[in-house]
Residue frames as qw, qx, qy, qz and C-alpha x, y, z in Angstrom:
[[0.266, -0.441, -0.721, 0.463, -32.38, -88.33, 20.92],
 [0.058, -0.788, -0.372, -0.486, -35.12, -85.73, 21.31],
 [0.012, 0.537, -0.344, 0.770, -34.83, -82.80, 23.69],
 [0.752, -0.452, 0.047, -0.477, -37.31, -84.55, 26.01],
 [0.960, -0.046, -0.221, 0.163, -35.20, -87.70, 26.12],
 [0.472, 0.436, -0.347, 0.683, -32.13, -85.54, 26.71],
 [0.314, -0.571, 0.234, -0.721, -33.83, -83.73, 29.61],
 [0.904, -0.331, -0.037, -0.268, -35.02, -87.00, 31.16],
 [0.865, 0.150, -0.297, 0.376, -31.53, -88.52, 30.83],
 [0.214, 0.513, -0.343, 0.758, -29.97, -85.44, 32.45],
 [0.592, -0.524, 0.134, -0.598, -32.52, -85.56, 35.28],
 [0.974, -0.160, -0.160, -0.028, -31.73, -89.24, 35.84],
 [0.687, 0.287, -0.353, 0.567, -28.00, -88.62, 35.97],
 [0.103, -0.551, 0.300, -0.772, -28.59, -85.84, 38.51],
 [0.790, -0.410, 0.012, -0.456, -30.92, -88.01, 40.59],
 [0.980, -0.098, -0.130, 0.112, -28.67, -91.06, 40.68],
 [0.672, 0.357, -0.241, 0.603, -25.38, -89.16, 40.78],
 [0.080, 0.384, -0.317, 0.863, -26.05, -86.58, 43.49],
 [0.332, -0.465, -0.775, 0.271, -27.56, -87.01, 46.95],
 [0.108, -0.479, -0.263, 0.831, -27.61, -83.25, 47.57],
 [0.399, 0.745, 0.535, 0.006, -30.46, -81.55, 45.63],
 [0.025, 0.918, -0.135, -0.371, -28.41, -78.37, 45.23],
 [0.291, -0.447, 0.726, 0.434, -25.59, -80.32, 43.61],
 [0.473, 0.357, 0.790, 0.155, -28.11, -82.15, 41.43],
 [0.304, 0.893, 0.287, -0.165, -29.51, -78.86, 40.12],
 [0.102, -0.789, 0.442, 0.413, -25.97, -77.60, 39.42],
 [0.432, -0.109, 0.834, 0.326, -25.33, -80.83, 37.52],
 [0.453, 0.651, 0.610, 0.004, -28.50, -80.30, 35.47],
 [0.160, 0.941, -0.027, -0.298, -27.47, -76.77, 34.57],
 [0.267, -0.591, 0.649, 0.398, -23.94, -77.88, 33.64],
 [0.461, 0.119, 0.841, 0.257, -25.21, -80.69, 31.41],
 [0.399, 0.775, 0.485, -0.078, -27.92, -78.63, 29.72],
 [0.017, 0.887, -0.209, -0.411, -25.46, -75.83, 28.94],
 [0.147, -0.506, 0.755, 0.389, -23.43, -78.35, 26.94],
 [0.589, 0.247, 0.769, -0.018, -26.05, -80.59, 25.34],
 [0.230, 0.072, 0.613, 0.752, -26.41, -80.43, 21.54],
 [0.004, -0.691, -0.694, -0.201, -30.14, -79.64, 21.73],
 [0.216, -0.912, -0.236, 0.255, -29.23, -76.36, 23.45],
 [0.334, -0.671, 0.307, 0.586, -26.03, -75.39, 21.65],
 [0.324, 0.007, 0.705, 0.631, -26.18, -76.51, 18.00],
 [0.270, 0.248, -0.053, -0.929, -28.20, -74.02, 15.96],
 [0.475, -0.043, -0.663, -0.576, -30.18, -76.51, 13.81],
 [0.412, -0.274, -0.851, 0.175, -31.07, -78.56, 16.89],
 [0.009, -0.216, -0.419, 0.882, -32.01, -75.44, 18.86],
 [0.422, 0.089, -0.227, -0.873, -34.73, -74.55, 16.37],
 [0.554, -0.130, -0.781, -0.256, -36.02, -78.15, 16.40],
 [0.282, -0.219, -0.751, 0.555, -36.10, -78.07, 20.21],
 [0.164, 0.195, 0.226, -0.940, -38.06, -74.83, 20.30],
 [0.518, 0.040, -0.437, -0.735, -40.58, -75.86, 17.65],
 [0.530, -0.145, -0.835, -0.041, -41.12, -79.29, 19.17],
 [0.176, -0.230, -0.665, 0.688, -41.55, -77.85, 22.67],
 [0.283, 0.112, 0.003, -0.953, -44.00, -75.26, 21.40],
 [0.636, -0.002, -0.471, -0.611, -46.22, -77.93, 19.87],
 [0.694, -0.104, -0.712, -0.001, -45.68, -81.00, 22.10],
 [0.526, -0.403, -0.548, 0.509, -45.02, -79.42, 25.50],
 [0.056, 0.746, 0.179, 0.639, -46.58, -75.96, 25.56],
 [0.598, -0.792, -0.120, -0.019, -46.46, -75.84, 29.38],
 [0.749, -0.302, 0.124, 0.576, -42.67, -76.30, 29.35],
 [0.420, 0.454, 0.284, 0.733, -42.32, -73.88, 26.43],
 [0.184, -0.856, -0.223, -0.430, -44.33, -71.20, 28.25],
 [0.684, -0.698, -0.016, 0.212, -42.36, -71.60, 31.49],
 [0.697, -0.057, 0.216, 0.681, -39.10, -71.36, 29.56],
 [0.233, 0.637, 0.301, 0.670, -40.30, -68.32, 27.64],
 [0.399, -0.886, -0.166, -0.168, -41.32, -66.62, 30.90],
 [0.736, -0.501, 0.096, 0.445, -37.84, -67.27, 32.30],
 [0.561, 0.257, 0.293, 0.730, -36.25, -65.87, 29.16],
 [0.011, -0.821, -0.280, -0.498, -38.36, -62.71, 29.42],
 [0.583, -0.800, -0.089, 0.109, -37.17, -62.22, 33.03],
 [0.704, -0.234, 0.194, 0.643, -33.56, -62.16, 31.87],
 [0.161, 0.876, -0.082, -0.447, -32.11, -59.02, 30.44],
 [0.829, 0.525, 0.025, 0.192, -30.64, -59.34, 26.94],
 [0.664, -0.407, 0.162, 0.606, -26.88, -59.17, 26.87],
 [0.150, 0.796, -0.214, -0.546, -25.19, -56.30, 25.00],
 [0.259, 0.509, -0.676, -0.466, -24.69, -57.21, 21.34],
 [0.522, 0.048, 0.836, -0.162, -26.84, -60.32, 21.72],
 [0.248, 0.146, -0.660, -0.694, -27.90, -61.83, 18.40],
 [0.791, -0.047, -0.097, -0.602, -31.13, -63.64, 17.55],
 [0.758, 0.145, -0.634, 0.052, -29.17, -66.91, 17.64],
 [0.166, 0.210, -0.692, 0.671, -28.05, -66.10, 21.18],
 [0.514, -0.115, 0.256, -0.811, -31.65, -65.45, 22.22],
 [0.872, 0.037, -0.280, -0.400, -33.00, -68.68, 20.76],
 [0.567, 0.229, -0.729, 0.309, -30.08, -70.56, 22.29],
 [0.116, -0.178, 0.611, -0.762, -31.09, -69.23, 25.72],
 [0.728, -0.027, 0.029, -0.685, -34.71, -70.23, 25.04],
 [0.820, 0.145, -0.544, -0.106, -33.65, -73.78, 24.11],
 [0.277, 0.243, -0.742, 0.560, -31.54, -73.91, 27.27],
 [0.376, -0.123, 0.448, -0.802, -34.53, -72.90, 29.42],
 [0.820, 0.045, -0.259, -0.509, -36.79, -75.44, 27.69],
 [0.750, 0.135, -0.636, 0.124, -34.46, -78.35, 28.38],
 [0.141, 0.237, -0.644, 0.713, -33.46, -77.10, 31.83],
 [0.553, -0.155, 0.207, -0.792, -37.10, -76.67, 32.88],
 [0.883, 0.027, -0.340, -0.322, -38.03, -80.16, 31.70],
 [0.610, 0.212, -0.677, 0.352, -34.96, -81.70, 33.37],
 [0.069, -0.225, 0.570, -0.787, -35.62, -79.97, 36.71],
 [0.712, -0.106, 0.051, -0.693, -39.31, -80.90, 36.64],
 [0.872, 0.085, -0.467, -0.120, -38.45, -84.53, 35.90],
 [0.377, 0.268, -0.689, 0.558, -35.78, -84.53, 38.62],
 [0.348, -0.205, 0.423, -0.811, -38.36, -83.25, 41.14],
 [0.849, -0.010, -0.195, -0.492, -40.81, -85.91, 39.97],
 [0.734, 0.179, -0.631, 0.176, -38.16, -88.59, 40.56],
 [0.089, 0.278, -0.626, 0.723, -37.48, -87.21, 44.05],
 [0.592, -0.170, 0.188, -0.765, -41.18, -87.51, 44.93],
 [0.834, 0.049, -0.469, -0.288, -41.42, -91.19, 43.97]]
């Protein structure tokens, strides 16, 4: 499953599983923090590269969010790219969730 499919699936589970939007967003965060596209190093790099080329709007929003965060002490490059992959998938999932709410 691609990171986009993962994000859409997570958004759907939040939409159908939670009536309260706040709880739905918490669910999205929880799921994205644990999905392979955001935690397994080889998949992280695939997520980032694919987002950069196929979804530059999502990539740029995620990158902006990453820049707003302060790096953690002793953070490695792998930690940084993991956070970027998280923000890519999280951003797509939240946007898709909001789209579903509007329909």
